[in-house]
N, C-alpha and C positions, 0 to 999 in steps of 0.2 A: 895516512894523509890527513893534515888538519884542515878543519873546515874553517877557512878565513871569512872575513867580513863580506867581501863580494860574492862568495858562495852563498853565505847566509842571506843575502839580499835576493839571489836566485831562488833559494828555497822558500823565501817568504812569498814570492810571486806565486808559487804552486800552492802554498799554504792559504793564500787569499781567495783562491778558486772557490772553495765551499762557501766562505763567508759572502763573495760576490753573488753566487747563486741564490743564496737564501735572502739577501737584501734585495736583489733583483725582484723576487716575488712576494716580499712583504706588503701587506695591505696598508701602507702608510702614504700619506700624501706626497712625501719628497722620497720615497724608496728609489725612484729612478735616478735622481741627482745623486743620492747617496751611493748607490751602484756605480753610477759614472765616476764619482769620485775615487772609489776602490779601484776601479779600472785605471784611473789616471795614475794612483800610486803605483799600481803594478807597472804601467808603461814606464814611469819615472825609474823604477828600480831595474828595468831592462837597460836603460841607458846608462844608470849610475854603477851597475854592478861590472860592465866591461870597462868603463872609465876608470874605476878604482882598482880593479884588477891590473890594467895596464900601468896606471900612475904609480902604485904600490909595488909593482912587479910581483904580484901575486897571481899570476895567471898559472892555470894548471889543465891538465888533461880532463879532469872531472868537472871543472867550471866550463871548459869548451864543450863538453858534452851536455851538460845540464842546462846552460843557457838557452839554446835554441829549443830544447824539450819544454822548458818552462814558457817560452814565448808562444810555441805553437798550441800548448795545452790552454792557456788563458784566451788567446785569440779564437781558438776553434770553440771553446766554451761561449765566448761573447757572441760569436757568429751565429751559434745554434740557438741562444736566447733571443737575439734579434730577429732571427727568421720565425721562431716560435710565436713571437709577439705579433709580427707582421707577415703572415705566411702568403704573401703574394709573389707572383713570378718576378716582379719588379726587385724584391729582395733575395728570392731564391736563386736567380740566375748569377748574380756576383758572388753570393755566398758559395755556391757550387763551383764557381771558377777558382775562387780563393783557397778553399780546402783541397780541391783537387790538385792545384799547383803545389800546395804545401806537401801533399803526399808524394807527387811525382819528383819534386826537387829533393825530397828528404831521401827517397829510394836512390835517386840519381847519385847524390853525394855519398851515400852509404857504399854504392857499388864502385864507385871511382875511388874512394879511399880503400876499398878492399884490394884493388889492383895498383895501389900506390900512385894514383893520379888525382888525388883530392885536390890539389891546387888549381886544377883547371876549373873547378867549379866552386872556388872560395866566394864568400859573401862580397858583393860588389856594391857600388854606390846605388845602382839601380834598385837592388834589394832593400837598401837603407830607405831610399825615397818611397818605395812600396810600403815599407812597415810604417813610415810616418803617415801616409795617406790613409792607411788601414786603421791606425790607432785614431787619428782624427775622426774618421767615419764612426768607428764604433763609440767613441766618447759621445759624440751626438746623438747616435742612434739609440744608445743606451739610456742617455739622460733626458730625452725630450720625446714628447708625446708625438704620435702621428699626427700631421697637420701643422706643428709648430715650424717656424721657419728654420730653426736650427736642425729639426729633424730632416728637412729636405735638404739641407746644407750636407748632412751626414749621408743622405742617400746618394748626392752627387759625389761626394768624397768616396763612397763605397765603389761607385762605378770607376772612379779614377785609379783607386787601389785595384780594381779587377783589371783594368787595362795595363797598368804597370806590372801586375802580377803575370800576365800574359807575355808581356814584353821580357820581364826578366827571366821567365821560365825558357822562352824561345833563345834568350842569350846563353843561359847555362846549357841547353841542349845544344846549340850551335858549338859552343866551347867544347863539349864532351863528344861532339859527333864523330871526329876521327878515331877516337878511342872505340867508341860504340861500333863503328863500321869494321875496325880492325878486328875486333874481338868475335864479331858474329860468323 
């Protein structure tokens, strides 16, 4: 299987994680803005890899597998870093909701795929809206100090993302419920 450009973009998102972490912790005055820019680049590759794969007809099973893995890895790392920097319940609650949802929905999708019902829990517009709110929140929370107006905008966006997270998880579970009930 050849690694095409969209797959390399996805791989680059994974490879950016160590750089992102190191820059986040650097004792430079603008390290947070730099870390936020790295996260923005990763977020843009998330959009661009899928767009190019479809546009250039280079979709593959490996790309379909790797893309959500790369997304979840960088988002989980970013959430952990944000929580580590601001370890209050205000941040811990939405972080716990988002990470718990990702694990739940990933397990649900895996199980549904195993029994040939993956289409019932395909990515929806609600999941894409959740991802947009999540990325916006993380960019602000990574890039700005606690107390800055954009930091508080990030906190608000994180709560919007957590609410959309719960809503989308409920939608996926509702779609899978007939299968879950029938198999128990």
